[in-house]
C-alpha positions in Angstrom: 106.2 117.2 10.6 105.9 119.8 13.3 109.2 120.6 14.9 109.5 119.6 18.6 111.2 122.2 20.7 113.3 120.9 23.6 112.8 123.0 26.7 116.0 123.7 28.6 116.2 125.1 32.1 119.2 127.4 32.6 120.1 128.9 36.0 122.5 131.5 34.9 119.9 134.3 35.4 119.8 133.4 39.1 123.5 134.0 39.7 123.2 137.6 40.9 120.5 137.1 43.6 121.4 133.5 44.4 125.0 134.4 45.2 123.8 137.3 47.5 121.1 135.1 49.1 123.4 132.2 49.9 126.2 134.5 51.1 123.8 136.4 53.4 122.1 133.4 54.9 125.3 131.5 55.4 127.0 134.5 57.0 123.9 135.0 59.2 123.9 131.5 60.5 127.7 131.2 60.9 128.5 134.6 62.4 125.5 134.7 64.8 125.8 131.1 65.9 129.6 131.5 66.4 129.1 134.7 68.3 126.5 133.1 70.6 128.6 130.0 71.0 131.6 132.0 72.0 129.5 134.0 74.5 128.0 130.9 75.9 131.4 129.2 76.2 132.5 132.3 78.3 129.7 131.3 80.8 127.7 134.5 80.1 124.1 134.6 81.5 121.0 134.1 79.4 120.3 137.8 78.9 123.8 138.5 77.7 123.6 135.6 75.2 120.4 136.9 73.7 121.7 140.4 73.6 124.8 139.2 71.7 122.5 137.3 69.2 120.2 140.3 68.5 123.2 142.7 68.2 124.9 140.3 65.8 121.7 140.0 63.7 121.2 143.8 63.4 124.8 144.7 62.9 125.4 141.9 60.5 122.4 142.6 58.3 123.4 146.2 58.0 127.0 145.3 57.3 126.0 142.8 54.6 123.7 145.4 52.9 126.4 148.1 52.9 129.1 145.8 51.8 127.1 144.2 49.0 125.9 147.6 47.8 129.4 149.1 47.7 131.1 146.2 46.1 128.4 145.5 43.5 128.1 149.3 42.8 131.9 149.2 42.0 131.2 146.4 39.5 128.3 148.3 38.0 130.4 151.5 37.7 133.1 149.5 35.9 130.5 148.0 33.5 129.1 151.4 32.7 132.5 152.8 32.1 133.3 150.0 29.7 130.0 150.4 27.9 130.5 154.2 27.6 134.0 153.6 26.1 132.6 151.0 23.7 129.7 153.3 22.7 132.2 156.1 21.8 134.4 153.7 19.8 131.3 152.5 17.9 130.5 156.1 17.0 134.0 156.9 15.9 135.2 153.7 14.2 132.3 151.4 13.3 134.2 149.6 10.6 137.1 148.7 13.0 134.6 147.6 15.7 132.9 145.3 13.1 136.3 143.7 12.3 137.0 143.3 16.0 133.7 141.6 16.6 134.3 139.3 13.5 137.7 138.4 14.8 136.1 137.2 18.1 133.7 134.9 16.1 136.6 133.5 14.1 138.3 132.5 17.4 135.1 130.7 18.3 135.2 128.6 15.2 133.4 130.5 12.4 135.0 131.1 9.0 136.2 134.6 8.3 133.4 135.2 5.8 130.6 134.0 8.0 132.1 135.8 11.0 132.1 139.1 9.1 128.5 138.5 8.0 127.3 137.6 11.6 129.1 140.7 13.0 127.5 143.0 10.4 124.0 141.6 11.1 124.3 141.7 14.9 125.7 145.2 14.8 122.8 146.3 12.5 120.4 145.0 15.1 122.1 146.1 18.3 125.8 147.1 18.0 126.4 148.0 21.6 124.6 144.9 22.9 126.7 142.6 20.6 130.0 144.1 21.8 128.9 144.2 25.4 128.0 140.5 25.2 130.8 139.1 23.1 133.7 141.5 23.7 133.1 142.6 27.2 131.2 139.6 28.6 128.4 141.8 29.9 124.9 140.4 29.6 121.5 141.1 31.2 121.6 137.8 33.1 124.8 138.5 35.0 125.0 142.4 35.1 125.5 144.0 38.4 122.4 145.1 40.4 123.6 146.8 43.6 120.2 147.4 45.2 119.0 143.8 44.6 122.3 142.4 46.0 122.1 144.7 49.1 118.4 143.9 49.9 118.8 140.2 49.2 121.9 139.9 51.4 120.4 141.9 54.3 117.2 140.0 54.3 118.7 136.5 54.0 121.3 137.4 56.7 118.5 138.4 59.1 116.7 135.1 58.3 119.8 133.1 58.8 120.8 134.9 62.0 117.3 134.4 63.4 117.7 130.6 63.3 120.4 130.3 66.0 118.7 133.1 68.0 115.4 131.2 68.1 117.3 128.0 69.0 118.8 129.8 72.0 115.3 130.9 73.1 113.9 127.4 73.2 116.9 125.2 74.1 117.2 124.0 77.7 119.7 126.0 79.6 122.0 123.0 80.6 122.3 121.9 77.0 122.4 125.2 75.2 126.1 125.1 74.4 125.6 121.7 72.6 122.2 122.3 71.0 123.1 125.7 69.5 126.1 124.5 67.4 124.4 121.2 66.5 121.2 122.9 65.2 123.3 125.6 63.4 125.2 122.9 61.6 121.9 121.3 60.5 120.7 124.7 59.2 124.0 125.2 57.3 123.8 121.7 55.8 120.2 122.4 54.7 121.2 125.7 53.3 124.0 124.2 51.3 121.7 121.6 49.8 119.0 124.2 48.9 121.5 126.5 47.3 123.0 123.6 45.3 119.6 122.5 44.2 118.6 126.1 43.1 121.9 126.4 41.2 121.8 122.9 39.7 125.0 121.8 41.5 125.7 118.5 43.5 123.9 118.8 46.8 126.2 116.6 49.0 129.4 118.4 48.2 127.8 121.8 48.7 126.3 120.8 52.0 129.5 119.3 53.3 131.5 122.3 52.3 129.2 124.7 54.2 129.0 122.5 57.2 132.8 122.1 57.5 133.5 125.8 57.5 130.6 126.5 59.9 131.9 123.9 62.3 135.4 125.3 62.1 134.1 128.9 62.8 132.0 127.8 65.8 134.8 125.6 67.2 137.4 128.4 67.1 135.0 130.9 68.6 134.0 128.5 71.4 137.7 128.0 72.2 138.3 131.7 72.3 135.2 132.3 74.4 136.2 129.6 76.9 139.8 131.0 77.1 138.6 134.6 77.6 135.9 133.5 80.0 138.5 131.7 82.1 140.8 134.7 82.2 138.1 137.2 83.0 
């Protein structure tokens, strides 16, 4: 009888760009909406409110790109240093490295004989790849990609920041201070649900978590804006 293959959908390969995308979009909505809510609470005029939103969008997108690139580059440098050290050890002491790899497989449940055979075969095929994956925990799916992380974060931050900015453009002036945080919370809730769906996680919990922290940030910023506006 023909063998039936069971297709499985794994989302681990999405971790790198999904993390950067969710972080960028979430930060774009929260920081820009909080900034604009704080400015609105200080009774600034319409032009000042829009100026604060645009400045927050541009500065935040650049900050996200730079921060992601620097942090992920540090991770990539560490990975490359570990791989270089492992490559040198494989050239100097291949037998010891084979024993080390076999010991890892023993701890995972293989018998010593089978673990040694598996280690020998994997090292014959791709010694550095086997050690990178099973000793160092470095794989193609989760390896650091600084440029991808930077571009993804900057782009999604700009998209997220544009949502409260567009809301401020169309919201009626008397209700702007209420409409802006309310719609931003809706955006955050939707973002949490979409991110959870893309990652295969529970949608309700992710949405509630994002909405809670967004509401807290906007509430605190509105309080500060109201206080500073009253003093000035």
